[in-house]
Phi, psi and omega in degrees: 000310178306323183290325170293319181285329175294322180291327175295314183294322171303305193298315177291334177289318183297316180295325177292323185291315175304315185295327179296317181299311181298316170304309174312308181301310184303319180290312178291327173297316184296318176300312179302313175304316188296315179301314177294321184286330175267014170064034173256066188290321183305308180300310173320300183288324176300315192268318196242351181292133187290119181302323180287321169308307190294334178291324176286312180232103188301144182314305176309318172298321177292315181297325183287324169299309174299320178300314179295323174289319181279338186237021180287138178282341186282337176206149172262133185227124176232140180248137183256166180303145168301152174231165175048054168293118181251106183260129182298146172268008179266112176262121175249126181266142172206119193047245179264017187233150172244143181235139181223130186275141171241152171223152184199166176250139180217138180255148181231153180228136179224131169227130195266134181246037177243122176294137181105341177287131180264131190292335178286327174284327171296326179285331168290321178298315179293323177302316178300322182273332180248352172109136182306140175083358179260347187236134167230156178245128178264101185294326183293331182251352189051029179254143173261127178259120178240135180249121183237156170250124191228168183227144172217165183234132171263140171220145180210155182254355179233356175080013181235314183258118189251133178245148194238141165232118177290121183266128171243131180314318183291346176275343187311316180295335174280323193291332182301340184287345187212357172237131188308137183290332181293329176293315180292327182295333186276359175286133185291000000 
């Protein structure tokens, strides 16, 4: 009986520890997304940017690209808070880091301010990029609404302070340099 009780206590402790990690990751990821949404790119990358990613793509370069995207005169771009964040309970350890997969839904809004662009052509191009049925055009506001399903990887050396890398399939060859390949293969 004592062994069963001990086993149950250990099982519940592991489960609670795992749920705390998942909760911490989700909370920190939401904070990271809020910083991005509020265009506080420098702080977002300082606190939550993956250091290995920033060795390949310097922070200043990423901030410049984000500023161009969010502050372009050619189009208005708005990113909304992620929804339905699913944090995996599987932790993959590699060297001095632990990695956890996240998936989430995120809505984007785009309004193009370039005369001569036809909304039908833009809608087709955006549907080709994001998937048919994932993009709608609102004629009254002239805004394209995009629904995305994204994956990200959280990594931490101490299981408390998490860094995030949003995964784009075309980036996987670069990401293999600092994210375990077996982990990347598991991504959809």
